[in-house]
Residue frames relative to the residue before (quaternion, step in Angstrom):
aa qw qx qy qz dx dy dz
M 1.0000 0.0000 0.0000 0.0000 0.00 0.00 0.00
N 0.4524 -0.6592 0.5237 0.2942 3.63 -1.00 0.73
A 0.6077 -0.5468 0.4223 0.3916 3.67 -1.16 0.55
A 0.6324 0.5267 -0.3579 0.4411 3.57 0.99 -0.72
D 0.7207 0.4426 -0.2659 0.4626 3.61 1.07 -0.32
A 0.5357 0.6500 -0.3462 0.4130 3.46 1.30 -0.30
P 0.3741 -0.7305 0.5252 0.2248 3.64 -0.51 1.12
D 0.1018 0.7912 -0.5863 0.1406 3.60 -0.68 0.99
P 0.2688 -0.8129 0.4895 0.1654 3.76 -0.05 1.17
D 0.6974 0.4629 -0.2898 0.4641 3.53 1.26 -0.34
L 0.7349 0.2189 -0.1599 0.6216 3.43 1.29 -0.18
L 0.1315 -0.7870 0.6007 0.0503 3.77 -0.25 1.31
V 0.0682 -0.7765 0.6233 -0.0631 3.59 -1.02 1.12
T 0.1697 0.7492 -0.6305 0.1113 3.52 -0.92 0.95
K 0.2892 -0.7360 0.6082 0.0687 3.41 -1.38 0.87
E 0.3135 0.7311 -0.5662 0.2159 3.70 -0.51 0.92
D 0.8724 0.1411 -0.0761 0.4617 3.50 -1.37 0.58
G 0.7308 -0.4640 0.2526 0.4322 3.59 0.94 0.71
R 0.6260 0.5278 -0.2533 0.5151 3.57 1.52 0.05
L 0.1445 -0.6857 0.6989 0.1432 3.49 -1.25 0.73
N 0.1302 -0.7735 0.6168 0.0652 3.46 -0.80 1.22
I 0.1009 -0.7308 0.6751 0.0084 3.61 -1.02 0.95
V 0.0266 -0.7855 0.6156 -0.0584 3.49 -0.77 1.30
L 0.3172 -0.6992 0.6089 0.1995 3.56 -0.77 1.06
N 0.0122 -0.8273 0.5597 -0.0461 3.56 -0.90 1.11
R 0.4493 0.6388 -0.4943 0.3818 3.50 0.63 1.24
P 0.0290 0.8763 -0.4808 -0.0102 3.52 0.95 0.96
A 0.5589 0.6068 -0.4106 0.3884 3.69 1.09 -0.51
V 0.7781 0.2851 -0.1476 0.5399 3.58 1.07 -0.70
A 0.5601 -0.6396 0.3602 0.3840 3.58 1.23 0.77
N 0.6160 -0.6316 0.3416 0.3239 3.42 0.98 0.78
A 0.2338 0.7507 -0.5657 0.2485 3.59 1.17 0.84
L 0.4177 -0.7394 0.4999 0.1700 3.41 -1.20 0.96
T 0.3111 -0.7376 0.5577 0.2194 3.51 -0.95 0.92
A 0.6217 -0.4998 0.3700 0.4762 3.60 -1.23 0.29
A 0.6446 0.5037 -0.3766 0.4348 3.75 0.85 -0.71
Q 0.6522 0.5045 -0.3521 0.4430 3.62 0.94 -0.54
C 0.5937 0.5313 -0.3884 0.4630 3.58 1.05 -0.65
L 0.6525 0.4966 -0.3406 0.4601 3.60 0.80 -0.93
E 0.6682 0.5017 -0.3486 0.4246 3.64 0.74 -0.86
I 0.6501 0.5135 -0.3094 0.4668 3.63 1.00 -0.79
I 0.5712 0.5629 -0.3543 0.4810 3.53 1.13 -0.67
D 0.6865 0.5229 -0.2832 0.4184 3.37 0.69 -1.15
L 0.6447 0.5516 -0.2705 0.4549 3.52 1.06 -1.05
L 0.6883 0.4350 -0.2876 0.5043 3.57 0.89 -1.03
Q 0.6265 0.4914 -0.3925 0.4604 3.81 0.85 -0.50
Q 0.6740 0.4634 -0.3193 0.4786 3.67 0.92 -0.71
A 0.5983 0.5292 -0.3588 0.4829 3.66 0.99 -0.64
S 0.6171 0.5857 -0.3468 0.3949 3.68 0.95 -0.69
T 0.8208 0.2447 -0.1366 0.4977 3.54 1.15 -0.70
D 0.4956 0.6537 -0.3854 0.4224 3.40 1.51 0.29
P 0.2830 -0.7793 0.5055 0.2390 3.75 -0.22 1.05
A 0.5611 0.5912 -0.3983 0.4207 3.70 1.16 -0.26
V 0.7404 0.4003 -0.2163 0.4948 3.64 1.13 -0.43
R 0.0830 -0.8451 0.5281 -0.0011 3.48 -0.46 1.29
V 0.7845 0.0615 -0.0530 0.6148 3.56 1.35 -0.27
V 0.2271 -0.7853 0.5667 0.1026 3.59 -1.21 0.65
T 0.1483 -0.7944 0.5842 0.0750 3.45 -0.88 0.89
L 0.1932 -0.7203 0.6581 0.1038 3.64 -1.17 0.91
A 0.1409 0.7553 -0.6243 0.1410 3.70 -0.61 0.91
A 0.2121 -0.7464 0.6221 0.1041 3.61 -1.38 0.17
N 0.4009 -0.6767 0.5801 0.2119 3.37 -1.45 0.58
G 0.7607 0.3906 -0.3088 0.4163 3.61 -1.11 0.69
R 0.7573 -0.3919 0.2453 0.4612 3.66 -1.13 -0.30
H 0.7946 0.3097 -0.1799 0.4902 3.58 1.06 -0.58
F 0.5356 -0.5762 0.5094 0.3488 3.53 -1.24 0.57
C 0.7138 -0.3418 0.2947 0.5355 3.42 0.46 -1.45
A 0.3130 -0.8100 0.4749 0.1429 3.58 -0.62 1.13
G 0.7069 -0.4018 0.2681 0.5167 3.52 1.39 0.08
M 0.6964 -0.4392 0.3606 0.4383 3.45 -1.35 -0.48
D 0.4133 -0.6548 0.5820 0.2484 3.55 -1.09 0.92
L 0.2798 -0.7928 0.5120 0.1763 3.70 -0.22 1.16
R 0.5345 0.5742 -0.4003 0.4737 3.70 1.15 -0.34
G 0.7286 0.4403 -0.2833 0.4416 3.48 0.88 -0.74
G 0.6213 0.5600 -0.3110 0.4513 3.56 1.31 -0.36
A 0.6759 0.5298 -0.2846 0.4259 3.58 1.32 -0.15
R 0.3342 0.7953 -0.4755 0.1725 3.53 1.20 0.38
D 0.6826 0.5016 -0.2380 0.4752 3.67 1.23 -0.26
L 0.5523 0.6368 -0.4113 0.3468 3.53 1.30 -0.23
P 0.6037 -0.5104 0.4996 0.3542 3.42 -1.59 0.33
P 0.6606 -0.4621 0.3470 0.4792 3.55 -1.36 0.33
G 0.6039 0.5368 -0.4427 0.3889 3.42 -1.22 0.87
G 0.2809 -0.8355 0.4387 0.1750 3.46 1.44 -0.62
P 0.7493 -0.3711 0.2419 0.4922 3.70 -1.25 -0.18
D 0.6099 0.5353 -0.4354 0.3897 3.65 0.69 -0.46
R 0.7162 0.4039 -0.2919 0.4885 3.62 0.85 -0.69
Y 0.7771 0.2684 -0.1409 0.5516 3.73 1.05 -0.74
P 0.0218 0.8297 -0.5571 -0.0291 3.78 0.62 0.73
G 0.6414 0.5250 -0.3521 0.4347 3.73 0.84 -0.84
R 0.7169 0.4431 -0.3010 0.4463 3.54 0.71 -1.01
T 0.5252 0.6224 -0.3730 0.4445 3.60 1.19 -0.59
M 0.7057 0.4490 -0.2472 0.4891 3.56 0.69 -1.39
T 0.6527 0.5026 -0.3870 0.4143 3.76 0.85 -0.65
I 0.6024 0.5120 -0.3580 0.4968 3.66 1.06 -0.73
V 0.7089 0.4498 -0.3028 0.4510 3.71 0.58 -1.05
S 0.6335 0.5079 -0.3904 0.4339 3.70 0.88 -0.75
T 0.6523 0.5511 -0.3149 0.4143 3.62 0.90 -0.98
E 0.7058 0.5050 -0.2389 0.4357 3.42 0.86 -1.05
S 0.6851 0.5012 -0.2457 0.4679 3.39 1.10 -0.97
Q 0.5811 0.5429 -0.3209 0.5144 3.58 1.18 -0.60
R 0.6686 0.4769 -0.3232 0.4702 3.60 0.80 -0.96
L 0.6131 0.5861 -0.3267 0.4170 3.66 1.02 -0.72
I 0.7012 0.4746 -0.2317 0.4789 3.38 1.07 -1.27
G 0.6366 0.5679 -0.2830 0.4384 3.38 1.15 -0.62
A 0.6207 0.5332 -0.2877 0.4977 3.59 1.30 -0.73
V 0.6181 0.5281 -0.3384 0.4739 3.55 1.14 -0.71
L 0.6981 0.4866 -0.2804 0.4441 3.55 0.90 -0.93
D 0.7426 0.4387 -0.2157 0.4578 3.45 1.08 -0.95
C 0.4296 0.6874 -0.4870 0.3254 3.56 1.24 -0.16
T 0.3890 -0.7231 0.5128 0.2506 3.61 -0.90 0.87
K 0.6781 0.4314 -0.3253 0.4983 3.58 1.12 -0.04
P 0.5304 -0.6211 0.4089 0.4070 3.67 -0.99 0.54
V 0.2403 -0.7261 0.6280 0.1438 3.57 -1.08 0.78
V 0.1595 -0.7412 0.6508 0.0409 3.60 -1.03 1.08
A 0.1980 -0.7328 0.6446 0.0911 3.58 -0.88 1.03
I 0.1217 -0.7524 0.6469 0.0242 3.61 -0.77 1.09
V 0.0398 -0.8630 0.4968 -0.0833 3.74 -0.24 1.39
Q 0.0567 0.7304 -0.6782 0.0568 3.39 -1.04 0.97
G 0.8074 0.1532 -0.2054 0.5315 3.58 -1.19 0.78
P 0.8229 -0.3538 0.2213 0.3855 3.48 -1.35 -0.29
A 0.0902 -0.7554 0.6479 0.0397 3.48 -1.08 1.01
A 0.0593 0.8395 -0.5296 0.1058 3.57 -0.23 1.38
G 0.8316 0.1808 -0.1387 0.5065 3.60 -1.24 0.41
L 0.8339 0.0329 0.0169 0.5507 3.54 -0.67 -1.18
G 0.6099 0.6105 -0.2904 0.4135 3.55 1.21 -0.70
L 0.6554 0.4967 -0.2677 0.5021 3.36 1.17 -0.69
Y 0.6916 0.4662 -0.2662 0.4832 3.52 1.04 -0.81
L 0.5382 0.5820 -0.4143 0.4472 3.59 1.15 -0.41
T 0.6506 0.4969 -0.3042 0.4871 3.58 1.05 -1.03
L 0.6929 0.4779 -0.3059 0.4449 3.72 0.76 -0.90
A 0.6724 0.4727 -0.3118 0.4766 3.62 1.04 -0.44
S 0.5625 0.5923 -0.4066 0.4092 3.63 1.29 -0.47
D 0.5646 -0.6159 0.4455 0.3214 3.54 -1.28 0.54
I 0.7575 0.0741 -0.0190 0.6484 3.63 1.04 -0.85
V 0.1066 -0.7606 0.6378 0.0572 3.56 -1.13 0.91
V 0.0792 -0.7446 0.6617 0.0389 3.54 -0.95 0.99
A 0.0932 -0.8430 0.5297 -0.0086 3.59 -0.66 1.08
A 0.4167 -0.6454 0.5637 0.3036 3.62 -0.92 0.65
R 0.6077 -0.5859 0.3888 0.3692 3.59 -1.08 0.51
D 0.6836 0.4543 -0.3101 0.4798 3.56 1.20 -0.39
A 0.4261 0.7063 -0.4641 0.3229 3.61 1.29 0.09
T 0.0680 -0.7814 0.6192 0.0378 3.63 -1.24 0.61
F 0.2869 -0.7707 0.5614 0.0927 3.42 -1.02 0.99
V 0.0245 -0.8638 0.5015 -0.0413 3.78 -0.18 1.18
E 0.0984 -0.7414 0.6637 0.0130 3.47 -1.06 1.07
A 0.1606 0.8151 -0.5247 0.1860 3.53 -0.47 1.18
F 0.2836 0.7920 -0.4972 0.2123 3.60 1.11 0.39
L 0.7513 0.4136 -0.2783 0.4325 3.60 0.77 -1.07
S 0.5654 0.5848 -0.3732 0.4461 3.55 1.20 -0.50
R 0.6524 0.4690 -0.2415 0.5441 3.67 1.39 -0.50
G 0.5748 -0.5795 0.4484 0.3643 3.57 1.01 0.07
M 0.6163 0.5662 -0.3303 0.4364 3.67 1.10 0.05
V 0.4167 -0.6652 0.5397 0.3041 3.49 -1.07 0.72
L 0.6737 -0.4308 0.4117 0.4371 3.51 -1.38 0.32
H 0.1567 0.7741 -0.6099 0.0646 3.61 -1.09 0.82
C 0.6427 0.4920 -0.3951 0.4345 3.58 -1.12 -0.25
G 0.6535 -0.4926 0.3090 0.4845 3.68 1.01 0.69
G 0.2977 0.8493 -0.4205 0.1148 3.64 1.23 0.00
A 0.6737 0.4731 -0.3109 0.4750 3.67 0.99 -0.90
H 0.6236 0.5715 -0.3307 0.4185 3.54 0.96 -0.77
L 0.7109 0.4691 -0.2120 0.4791 3.42 0.96 -1.33
L 0.6765 0.4968 -0.3470 0.4184 3.59 0.67 -0.86
V 0.6612 0.4906 -0.3167 0.4709 3.59 0.85 -1.00
S 0.7197 0.4750 -0.2938 0.4124 3.51 0.63 -0.92
R 0.6927 0.4536 -0.2366 0.5084 3.64 1.17 -0.72
L 0.8279 0.2403 -0.1257 0.4909 3.73 0.92 -0.75
G 0.5291 -0.5608 0.4970 0.3982 3.60 1.05 -0.45
M 0.6288 -0.6035 0.3391 0.3541 3.63 -1.05 0.52
Q 0.6703 0.5066 -0.3311 0.4294 3.57 0.81 -0.73
R 0.6424 0.5393 -0.2585 0.4793 3.51 0.96 -0.98
A 0.6383 0.5593 -0.2706 0.4545 3.48 0.98 -1.17
K 0.7017 0.4588 -0.2631 0.4774 3.52 0.77 -1.22
E 0.5968 0.5789 -0.3509 0.4308 3.73 1.03 -0.64
L 0.7226 0.4261 -0.2480 0.4845 3.48 0.81 -1.15
A 0.6521 0.5416 -0.3145 0.4272 3.56 0.96 -0.76
L 0.7758 0.4067 -0.1807 0.4472 3.43 0.69 -1.14
F 0.7297 0.3662 -0.2285 0.5303 3.66 1.07 -0.53
G 0.3277 -0.7004 0.5409 0.3310 3.55 1.23 -0.64
G 0.1556 0.7719 -0.6103 0.0871 3.49 -1.27 0.17
R 0.3130 -0.6896 0.6378 0.1404 3.31 -1.66 0.36
L 0.0654 -0.8068 0.5856 0.0418 3.56 -0.47 1.13
D 0.3778 -0.7037 0.5393 0.2668 3.52 -1.04 0.81
A 0.6936 -0.4607 0.3059 0.4617 3.65 -1.04 0.05
D 0.6326 0.5205 -0.3400 0.4618 3.62 0.92 -0.70
A 0.6679 0.4714 -0.3218 0.4776 3.58 0.88 -0.85
A 0.6763 0.4869 -0.3099 0.4577 3.67 0.94 -0.89
Y 0.5921 0.5211 -0.3643 0.4951 3.57 1.14 -0.40
Q 0.6649 0.5289 -0.2887 0.4414 3.60 0.91 -0.82
L 0.7024 0.3877 -0.2753 0.5296 3.60 1.25 -0.52
G 0.5663 -0.6264 0.3959 0.3609 3.53 1.15 0.12
L 0.5243 0.6340 -0.4624 0.3307 3.64 1.05 0.59
V 0.7229 0.3226 -0.2112 0.5733 3.48 1.38 -0.08
N 0.4015 -0.7170 0.5180 0.2376 3.70 -1.01 0.73
R 0.7982 -0.0363 0.0275 0.6007 3.63 0.82 -0.78
V 0.2238 -0.7284 0.6369 0.1174 3.61 -1.33 0.72
A 0.0246 -0.8012 0.5974 -0.0224 3.65 -0.64 1.02
E 0.5331 -0.5651 0.4937 0.3909 3.48 -1.23 0.28
P 0.6992 -0.5442 0.2762 0.3724 3.40 -1.08 0.79
G 0.6771 0.4729 -0.2924 0.4821 3.67 1.09 -0.76
D 0.6977 0.4666 -0.2827 0.4643 3.53 1.10 -0.33
L 0.3992 0.7618 -0.4769 0.1812 3.67 1.20 -0.44
H 0.7431 0.4150 -0.2618 0.4550 3.47 0.37 -1.01
A 0.6046 0.5317 -0.3733 0.4609 3.72 0.88 -0.58
V 0.6690 0.5245 -0.2485 0.4643 3.54 0.96 -0.87
A 0.6486 0.5292 -0.2541 0.4844 3.38 1.12 -0.96
D 0.7172 0.4833 -0.2639 0.4271 3.43 0.84 -1.20
E 0.5941 0.5602 -0.3760 0.4381 3.58 1.06 -0.32
M 0.6557 0.4833 -0.2912 0.5017 3.49 1.07 -0.73
V 0.6635 0.5638 -0.2868 0.3995 3.43 0.97 -0.90
A 0.6457 0.4999 -0.2948 0.4963 3.43 1.24 -0.96
R 0.5873 0.5624 -0.3846 0.4369 3.60 1.01 -0.54
L 0.7042 0.4538 -0.2797 0.4690 3.58 0.82 -0.93
A 0.6365 0.5262 -0.3553 0.4379 3.57 1.04 -0.75
A 0.6964 0.4434 -0.2501 0.5058 3.60 1.25 -0.36
A 0.5131 0.6623 -0.4075 0.3632 3.51 1.33 -0.12
P 0.6434 -0.4682 0.4476 0.4081 3.64 -1.37 0.09
T 0.2772 -0.8425 0.4064 0.2196 3.72 0.37 1.15
I 0.6849 0.4695 -0.3075 0.4647 3.61 0.92 -0.95
A 0.6547 0.4505 -0.3735 0.4784 3.68 0.84 -0.62
V 0.5487 0.5731 -0.4032 0.4560 3.67 0.97 -0.56
G 0.7448 0.4344 -0.2676 0.4301 3.53 0.61 -1.22
L 0.6263 0.4931 -0.3365 0.5014 3.64 0.94 -0.65
S 0.6577 0.5096 -0.3348 0.4423 3.70 0.76 -0.64
K 0.5785 0.5736 -0.3160 0.4863 3.53 1.19 -0.89
R 0.7258 0.4384 -0.2953 0.4402 3.57 0.81 -1.10
L 0.5992 0.5688 -0.3463 0.4444 3.57 1.11 -0.70
L 0.6614 0.5254 -0.2781 0.4574 3.61 0.99 -1.04
N 0.6757 0.4936 -0.2797 0.4708 3.64 0.99 -1.01
R 0.7356 0.4499 -0.2620 0.4334 3.54 0.88 -0.89
A 0.5744 0.6137 -0.3630 0.4020 3.51 1.27 -0.55
V 0.5105 0.6087 -0.4200 0.4387 3.70 1.26 -0.40
G 0.8503 0.0713 -0.0876 0.5140 3.73 -0.60 1.13
A 0.5767 0.6097 -0.4079 0.3596 3.69 1.18 -0.20
D 0.4392 -0.6332 0.5130 0.3782 3.62 -1.06 0.45
R 0.6941 -0.5250 0.3259 0.3692 3.54 -1.38 0.44
E 0.6339 0.5233 -0.3727 0.4306 3.55 0.91 -0.82
A 0.6642 0.5073 -0.3280 0.4402 3.75 0.99 -0.86
A 0.6206 0.5656 -0.2843 0.4627 3.46 1.12 -0.91
F 0.6754 0.4839 -0.3110 0.4615 3.55 0.90 -0.84
A 0.6445 0.5636 -0.3086 0.4144 3.53 1.11 -0.95
E 0.6353 0.5318 -0.2829 0.4833 3.48 1.15 -0.91
E 0.6659 0.5129 -0.3297 0.4299 3.48 0.92 -0.81
A 0.6801 0.4748 -0.3085 0.4656 3.52 0.98 -0.85
M 0.5715 0.5571 -0.3880 0.4609 3.58 1.09 -0.50
A 0.6958 0.5120 -0.2530 0.4356 3.56 0.80 -1.11
M 0.6454 0.5045 -0.3536 0.4516 3.58 1.17 -0.69
E 0.6633 0.5341 -0.3027 0.4279 3.47 1.16 -0.75
I 0.5818 0.5552 -0.3294 0.4947 3.54 1.21 -0.65
N 0.7473 0.4378 -0.2423 0.4372 3.47 0.67 -1.25
G 0.5594 0.6246 -0.3805 0.3900 3.73 1.19 -0.60
G 0.6813 0.4885 -0.2847 0.4649 3.57 1.04 -0.54
T 0.5539 0.6032 -0.4204 0.3906 3.92 1.14 -0.05
H 0.6634 -0.4545 0.4731 0.3599 3.25 -1.71 0.32
D 0.7114 0.5173 -0.2839 0.3816 3.52 0.71 -1.04
S 0.6097 0.5521 -0.3198 0.4703 3.45 1.22 -0.85
A 0.6684 0.4448 -0.3147 0.5064 3.68 0.91 -0.81
E 0.6419 0.5317 -0.3325 0.4412 3.71 0.87 -0.67
G 0.6443 0.5315 -0.3067 0.4565 3.55 1.04 -0.63
A 0.6427 0.4994 -0.2983 0.4985 3.48 1.14 -0.81
I 0.6428 0.5402 -0.3070 0.4479 3.63 0.86 -0.98
A 0.6880 0.4551 -0.3196 0.4662 3.51 0.76 -1.24
F 0.6565 0.5075 -0.3927 0.3966 3.71 0.73 -0.69
G 0.6542 0.4859 -0.3258 0.4794 3.52 1.02 -0.73
E 0.7008 0.4062 -0.2866 0.5116 3.67 0.99 -0.50
R 0.4322 -0.7389 0.4468 0.2601 3.58 1.03 0.09
R 0.5113 0.5980 -0.3890 0.4791 3.51 1.09 0.97
Q 0.5571 -0.5837 0.4607 0.3697 3.42 -1.35 0.43
P 0.3888 -0.7418 0.4730 0.2736 3.62 -0.79 0.86
V 0.3281 -0.7347 0.5661 0.1792 3.54 -1.22 0.62
F 0.1005 -0.8307 0.5442 0.0607 3.63 -0.12 1.11
V 0.2758 -0.7739 0.5581 0.1168 3.64 -1.05 0.88
G 0.6042 -0.6314 0.3317 0.3553 3.66 1.27 -0.11
W 0.7512 0.2949 -0.2280 0.5448 3.49 1.35 0.19
């Protein structure tokens, strides 16, 4: 059975109109993610990458929080007797590995990933939003970095994501001092693409998702890869990646359709391949 077909009341998954919707559904614990949920989302993202019926992925949550981070109780499944209190270092190793894998799966997904954020996004929740390609936030959303204040080193891919999204000095300030950014401040820093009133959040997100679902999917995925890999890359490597992507995309239906539609002075109709 595919992950998308497996019933899980804590993780709601639907597929419709070219979109794979993943909804965190543990509002009683602020949608903290268990290790098992991380693995399930990784599987869903990997399936989406090769599924021609999926052209965009959304990450959303039910309740007052987007995601409070990792559920440490769920990260201790492989520990000896005594649990996380007796083996805190090993617990954090498990949590760090699985959170990194999840962030990597979001970044590596060949389909665009849209985070739809309400309430707090903290810890892993924060970095899920930073790894996403598009972030739509309700005005009451907050983005919280607090690892060092809890005696923890940056993890969940935090150092890479903060520097690539904010630049070195702002990344250091947020990491070393901690902080809580509201949606407007996150927008000003370039961490959020759209800010909407809470009642309009899903309508605003749906408009952007619909555009991505109708876009030339292969070209979008290749462009996403180029942009992600351009961070820290030298110019020659970036140019070589770009040339390779152009050659791959040049053989697709949507590439030809774009050129034909331009010549015919009409809107192209992309099919995703």
